[in-house]
N, C-alpha and C positions, 0 to 999 in steps of 0.2 A: 719644699715639699709639704703638702698639706697632711693633716692628720689622717684624712680618709684614704690617702695613698699608702699609708703604712699600717693600717689596721689589718687584723686577721680576717680571712675569709674562709668560709666552709659551707658546703651544701648540706641541706637537710635530707637525711635518709630516714623516712618514717618507718620504724618498726616497733614492735612491742617493747616496753621497757624491760620486761623480764627476759626477753630473748631466749637464750638457751637454758634458762634456769630450771633446775630440778626441784628447788624449794626456795621459798621466801618466807621471812617471818612477818606475818600479818596478824593483827589482833593481839591477843594475849598469849598465844602459844605458837611456837614454830610448827609449821605444817607443810606437807608436800602439796605442791600445786597440781591441779588437774588443768587441762586446757580451758575449762569453763571458769576456773577460779582466777584467771588473769583478766584484769579490767580491759575491756575492749578499747582499741585505739579510736580516737575521735579527731577530727580536724582541729588544729590549734585555733583558739579564738583570738580575735584581735587583742592587742595589748595596749591598754591606755598608757599614755606617757606618764612617767613619774613626775611628781611635783618639783623635784630638784634633780634634773638630769646630771649624771655623773660625768665629770670631765675625763677625757681620755688622757692617759699618761703620755709624756713625750717618749718618742721612740727613736732608736738609732736609725740613720739613713739606710734605705734599702738599696742594695747593689742592683745594677742593671739586669743581672741574671743570677740564678741560684748558684751557690758554690759548686764548682765542678768536682767530679770524682773519677778516678782512673779505674777502669774495669780489671786491671791486673796489677799485681804488686810491682813497685818500682824501687830500685836501689837509691839511697839518698845518703849524703854525708852528714846532713843535719836532720834533727828530728822534726816532726810535723809541728810540735809546739814552738820550736825555735823559728820555724818558717812563718808563723802567724804573728804579725806585729800588732794587730788589733782585730777584734771580732766585730762583725756587723750583722745586723738582723738579716736572715736570708729572705729571698723572695718568697712570697706567700701564695697560697692557693687563691684562685680568682673569686671564690664565693665566701671567703671568711669575713668579708665586710658585713654581711647580714648578721653573723653571730656577734660581732662587736657592737653593732647597733642594738641588737637584742639585749646584750648585757647592760647597755646604758638605759634602755627603757625599763628593764627590770630592777634597776638600782644595784647591779652586781659590779662593784668597782674593781674586782680583782685584788691581788696582793702579791707581795714579793716572796720568793722562796727564802726561808732561813737556811743559809749555807755556812755552817760554822767552820772555823779554822781548825784543821786537824794536824797541821805541821807549822807551829809558830816559828818565825825566823827573826829574832831580835824584836824590833818594833813593828815588823810586818808579818806576813803569812806566806809561807812557801806553797801551801796547798790547802784547799778547802775540801769539804766532804764530797762535793761533786766533781772533784778534779779528774778522776779516771774517766768519767763520762765526757767531760769537757775536752780532755785530751783526744778522746776518740772522735769527737766532732771536729776538732782541729785537723786531725789526720784525714778525715773525709773531705773537709773543705778545701784542702790543698792537694788532694789526689795522692796522698801517701799512705792511705790505709791498705793493709794487705788482705783484708777479708771483712766479713760482716761485723757490724756493731750490734750486739744483741742486748735487748732490754727484757727483763723478766718482770711481769706485772702480776703480783699476788694480790688477792683481795676478796671482797664479798660480793653480794648480788649487784652492787652498783656497776661492776665491770664484767660480771659473769656472762652477760649477753653480748660481750665484745662491743659495748658502747662506752663512751667516755675515752677509753684507751685507743679506740679506732681513730679519734681525732689526732692524738699524739702520733700514732703510727703513720697516718696519711700525711700530716704536715711535715714531720721529720723526713719521711720518705721523699716528699716533693722537693725538699730543700737539699738533702744530702744523698739521695739515691735510695732505692729500695733493693734489698737482697732477698726478697721472697717472703713466704708465709710463716716459716719457722715451725713451731711445735703445734700440732693439731691433734684432735681426738678422733678415734675411729668411728664414733657416733655422737649424737647429741646427749646432753645431760638430762633430757626429758623428751617425750614424744611429740614435741611441738617446738616452734621457734626456728630461727635461721640456722644456716650452716656455714657461716663465714669462717669459723675456726674448727670445722670438723670435716669428715669425708663428705663427698658430694651426695652420696646415697649409701644407705646401710640397712641391714636387717639382721635380726637374731642376736642382739646384744642387750644386756641389762647393765645400766650405769649404777655405780656406787660412788658416793662422794664423802669427803671428810666432814661435810656440814650436817650429816644426818644425826638425829638425836642420839641413837645408839651407835657406837662405833662398829663399822662393818668388819667382817672377819679377816680381811687381808690388809696389809700395810699399803701406804700410799707413797708415790713419788711426788715430784714437784708439781705435777698437774693437779694434785688433790682429787683425782678421778681415776677410776679404772672401769673397764667394761668387761663383763664376763659373757662368754658365748653361751647362750641358752639352748642352742641346737647345733648339731653338726652342720658345717658349711655356713655358719654365720659369716657375713661378708660386709666389708666396707670398701667402697670404691672412691678413689681420689683422682681428681682431674689434675693434669700437669700443665705447667707453664714453662717448659724448657729446663726444669731442674735436672742436673746431671746425676745426683745421688739422693738417696733417702736413708732414713734410719727407723727401724721399728723398735719401740720400747715395749717390753713384755715381761710378765711376771711368771716365773717358772713354778707353777703350783702342782702339787701331786695330782696325777691323773688328768691334768689339763689338756694334754695333747699338743700337737705341733700347730704352728701357724705358717701359712704359705703366702709369699708375696709374688704376684705374677702380673704380666702385662702382655696382652695380645696372644695368650696361650703359652707364653714363655715363662718358666719359673725363674724368678730373679733371686729368691732366697727362701730357705726353709729352716725354721728353728729346730733345735735338737734338745727338747726338754728332758731333764733328769729328775724333776720334782724337788729341787734343792730349796725352793721357796725364795730364791734371790731374784732381783731385777736384772734384766739383760738388755743389751742394745745390739741389734742385728743390722748391719749396714748392707746396702745393696746399690748396685749401679742401675741406672735407668737407661733403656735403649734410646738412641737418638731418634727423634721424631715421635716418640711415644706420647699419647694424649691422655692416658689414664693408667692406673694399676689397681689391683685388688689385694686386700688383706683378707685371707680366708682362714677360719678355724677348722681344723680337720675333725675335731670332735667337740662335744659339749664340755664346757668348763675352762677352755683356754682364756687367758686374761691379757688384755692389751692396755697399756698405760698411755700410749701416744705414738704419733708418727711425726718425724721431723722432715720437712721439705724446705730447702732453701737453695739459693744460688751460691756460687763460690765467690762472686764479685763483691767488692766493698759496697756497703749500703746499710740501711736500717732494717732490723728485724725486731718486732715486738711480740713476745710470747704472752698470750692472755692466759693467766693461771687463776682467774677468779672462780670462787666456789660459793654458791648460795648458802646463806646462814653462817658463813665463816667468821671467826674472830681470831685474834692472835693465839688464844689458848688452843683452839681446835687444830691449828697448824702443828701442834705437837704430835698429831696422828701421822705426819710425814716421817717415814723411816729415816734415821740419820744417815745410814750408809747410802740409801738412794738419793737423799738430798745432796750429799757430797759428790757422788758419782755423776749425777745428772747435771748439777750446776758446773762441775768441772768440764763436762762435755759441751755444755752450752757456752761457757766462757763469757758470761755477761759483763757489760761495762756499766750497767745501771740496774739495780733492783728497786722496784717500786712496791709499796705496801699500802693498799687502799683499805684502811681499817678504821674502826671506831663506831660505826653506826650500830652494829649488833651489841658492842660493848655497852654503849649508852642505854640501849634498850634493856639489857640484862641487869644493869645497875638499877634502873627504875623498877624492875620486877623483883629486885633483891635476890638475884641469882648469882651475883658476884659483887665484890667490893673494889674500891679503887686500888688497893694494895695488890689484889690479884691481877687486875688490868695491867698495872705497871710491870709486875713480874712476868706476865705472859708475853708482853711486847718485848721486854728486855731479852727474854729467852729466845724468842723468834729471831730478833735482829742478830744476836750473838751466834746462833746456829747458822743463819744464812751467811753472815760475814765470814765465819770460820770456813764454810764450804766454798765461798767465792771471795777470797781476800783481795783480789785485784779489782773488784767491782765497787763502784759507788753505790750508795743507797739513799732512798728518800721515802719518808713516811708521808702519806697523803691523808690528812685528817677527815673527820666526818662532815657531811653537809648539815645544814640546819635541820632540826627534827622537832616534832611536837609530840606531846603525850598521847598515849593510846586512850581513846574515848570509849572503847568497848561497845561500839555501836551507837553511842549517844551522839548528841549534836556536836558537830565539829567546833571546837573552841580555839584551835591553833595555839594552845598554850605550850610554850617551849618545854622540851623535855628537861627535867630538872638537873640531870647530871651531864648534860651535853658539854658545857664549857669546861667542866672538870676533866672530861675525856680529852678535849683539845689541849688543855694545859698539860696533862700528864703525858700525852703522846709527844708534844713538843719537847718536854724536858727529857724524856727517855731517848728520843731520837738524837738530840744534841749530845747527851752523855755517851751514846754509843757511836758517835762519829758519823751520824746520818743527817741529811738535810730534812727539812720539814716544810710541808705546804698546808696552809690553813684554809681548807675549802669553805668552812663556815664563814670566815671573814670575807673571803673572796666573793662569795655569792650574795653578800650583803648583810650578814649577821642575823640577829634575832628578827623574825618576821619575814625573812626572805622566802621561806618555804610557802607561806601564805600567798605571796606575790606570784611565785611560780604556779601554784595551784589555780589561782584566779585567772591566770593567763592561759591555762589549759596544758601546762607542762608537767603536771604531777598526776599519777594514778589516784583513784579514790581511796586507796589504802593510806595515803599521806606519807608513804615511806619511799616509794620508787618513782623517780622522775621518768618522763617518757619523751620520745621524739626529740625536738630541739632543746628540751630541758637537759637531756643527757649530753647533747652536742655542746651546749653552752658550758657545762661543767668541764668537759674535755678541753674546750677552748681556753678556759681559765688556767688549767694546769699547764697546757702547752705553752701559752703565752708567758707565764711566769718562768718556766724552765728555760726557755730560749732567751728570755731577757736576762736571766742569771748568767747564762753562758756569755752573752754579749758584754755584760757589765763586769765580768770577772776577767782581769787582764791575763793573757796567756803566759806572760813571763813571771818568774818568781820575784818577790821583793817589792811588788807594787800594790799589794793588797793590804788594806788596813787590818791589823790584828784584831781578832774577835774572841773574847773570852766565852767559854761555854755558857749557854743559858741566857745570852744577851738578846736573843731573838732576831727579828728581821733586820736587815741592813741593806745599804746601797753600796755596791762596789763600782767605782767609776774608772773606766780605762783612761790611760793617758791620751791627750788630744792627738789625733792624727788627721791626715787628709780625708780618711774614710769615715771616721767617727767623731762626732762632736763631743766635747767634754761634758 
């Protein structure tokens, strides 16, 4: 099989890089974006070939069809892990080829996931950091999963428009099945952008996010966003795709009033607020054949944190929890009780943390130091892991970045603290039992942002990728994560032991008829 037959493929979906963003850090100060402050999208320019094309890594053979999945739970005397003798790269989407070719032309070689051993077993390793997620993929691949496999993606403006992580969602969904949209917002985080992770239409809501300069008055749940009804009868309409049930996450604020969920004139649920200030989850059944439902505030002041829509069948769900301007420290604005309750309800198998870009910026501006960066990330990971102890976790480091020129000529000088951030995030992730993905190295290291910009895949702010630049970053993460799954043997005792802090490694499966050594 040729290399071209096993490379990733993914279509280009041209949208603005900031997407749903309520704020981006541009220039010397964080500021709220208005519709006119987002750089306009332009057709991507032709990309000149690099002087030294990057060789494509060897890949495991692709099976004739994507791994199957059962739509209902099945009884089994053996675990899914025991049923998997070797993992093979799943069949890929038909247009991912273009992204792999783009990576080669831009000199983005990709890199492997650092997946440290968290359960040493003599000279080997019984379990790596990503073990819970890999076990879930095993169960999906052999049809023994009993329900959805949920991924929670926390992060900053790189993912807040639902780009980058959409590649991971789509590719994993194509390989292992999709179980629906998951956690959505009642309205957008700004009055512009797409609605891929929100209601289909809405009016009468004011968004507040944990990324704002001054802390908003109410606590946050895991979405990092809440919407306040600015008028009576504020409404969000959600289109349905056959989901049998839904959940409304809301904050019971004093004098906030009730929220009603209805479809086709039928009231499905109504909240009963007492003003206790706590977060609540109201579950509702959806009528067979319903095509939409509405969430309506009975009076001004009602607060919605999110809406969950998913199928009961096995498959992948990825909740996008990115917030503009976020860093690890700002996630301290998430209330601990809400964090625990909502992650318990979501039952994730993988938590992703796309962080580091804003931290490197604030280091350059002397608004934080490396010690605070390390402490903030350690605190966030410990809180998240305590709230979801059965979940794997992975930190995704920052992309290449350049110093702020404050309106002067673009020099593409690398941001001075960038590599210190990458190093600190890798060390903290490993120490806390999480995997780490080095986006900076994967996209080509120092100078890669200039190549992206000259090819037309960066906005003029030199901070936010756009279009296929975002798709490519998503491809690099997805490729590395699935390769780590393939190369980590499903059985215990066959993984070389790895001491914390040793960084990237290659885990080779034992030779089988399906996978080459």
